[in-house]
C-alpha positions as CSV (number, residue, x, y, z in Angstrom):
1,R,-40.9,117.4,22.2
2,N,-37.5,118.9,21.2
3,Q,-38.1,122.4,23.2
4,A,-38.7,119.7,26.9
5,L,-35.7,118.0,25.9
6,L,-33.4,121.5,25.5
7,C,-35.8,122.3,28.6
8,Q,-34.1,119.3,30.9
9,E,-30.7,120.3,29.4
10,V,-30.7,123.5,30.5
11,E,-32.0,122.8,33.8
12,S,-29.2,120.0,34.3
13,E,-26.5,122.6,33.6
14,L,-27.8,125.5,36.0
15,R,-29.0,122.7,39.0
16,E,-24.9,122.2,38.4
17,L,-24.2,126.5,38.5
18,C,-26.3,126.6,41.5
19,L,-24.7,124.1,43.2
20,E,-21.0,125.3,42.9
21,C,-22.6,129.0,43.8
22,R,-24.4,128.0,46.7
23,K,-21.8,129.1,49.7
24,K,-19.3,132.0,48.1
25,F,-22.4,133.4,45.8
26,P,-25.5,133.3,47.5
27,I,-26.8,135.6,45.1
28,I,-25.8,133.7,41.9
29,K,-27.4,131.0,43.2
30,E,-30.6,132.6,43.9
31,Y,-30.8,134.0,40.4
32,T,-29.9,130.4,39.0
33,E,-33.4,128.9,41.2
34,K,-35.5,131.4,39.7
35,A,-34.0,130.4,36.0
36,I,-34.4,126.8,37.6
37,L,-38.0,127.7,38.4
38,K,-38.9,129.3,35.3
39,I,-37.5,126.6,33.2
40,R,-39.8,123.9,34.3
41,Q,-42.8,126.4,34.4
42,H,-42.1,126.5,30.8
43,R,-41.5,122.7,30.0
44,D,-44.6,122.2,32.0
45,L,-46.9,124.1,29.7
46,V,-44.5,122.7,26.8
47,D,-45.8,118.9,27.8
48,Q,-49.3,119.5,27.7
49,D,-50.8,117.9,25.3
50,G,-53.1,120.2,22.5
51,R,-51.0,123.3,22.8
52,S,-49.4,124.9,19.5
53,E,-46.6,126.5,19.3
54,E,-48.4,129.5,19.2
55,D,-49.7,128.8,22.4
56,L,-46.3,128.8,24.7
57,P,-44.9,131.4,25.9
58,E,-41.4,132.4,25.3
59,F,-38.5,129.8,26.5
60,P,-36.8,132.2,29.3
61,L,-33.9,133.0,28.0
62,D,-33.2,136.9,29.7
63,E,-33.0,134.6,32.9
64,V,-30.9,131.6,32.0
65,L,-28.6,134.5,30.4
66,R,-28.2,136.3,33.4
67,A,-27.4,133.7,36.4
68,I,-25.2,132.5,33.4
69,L,-23.6,136.3,32.8
70,M,-23.0,136.7,36.6
71,A,-21.6,133.3,37.1
72,C,-18.7,134.5,34.7
73,E,-18.3,137.7,36.4
74,T,-17.0,135.6,39.3
75,F,-14.1,134.6,37.3
76,Q,-14.1,131.7,39.2
77,Q,-12.6,128.3,37.0
78,K,-15.1,126.3,38.7
79,I,-18.0,128.5,38.0
80,V,-16.9,129.1,34.5
């Protein structure tokens, strides 16, 4: 249950980032959208009944961090 809440929170933050990047930084928007899709897939698996912790794939941390780091490299206050 905690993982599902974490997924929702991270997804929400990435959606905001995606909106800020949509015109000026389309490549960041693209990476952010990919990260959001992977988070949704992970959350869907977490929400399935009968799955133990060992059966769950890892959280897509690499994709999330890539999108965030790319945004930080823009040095744009609105984005960072």
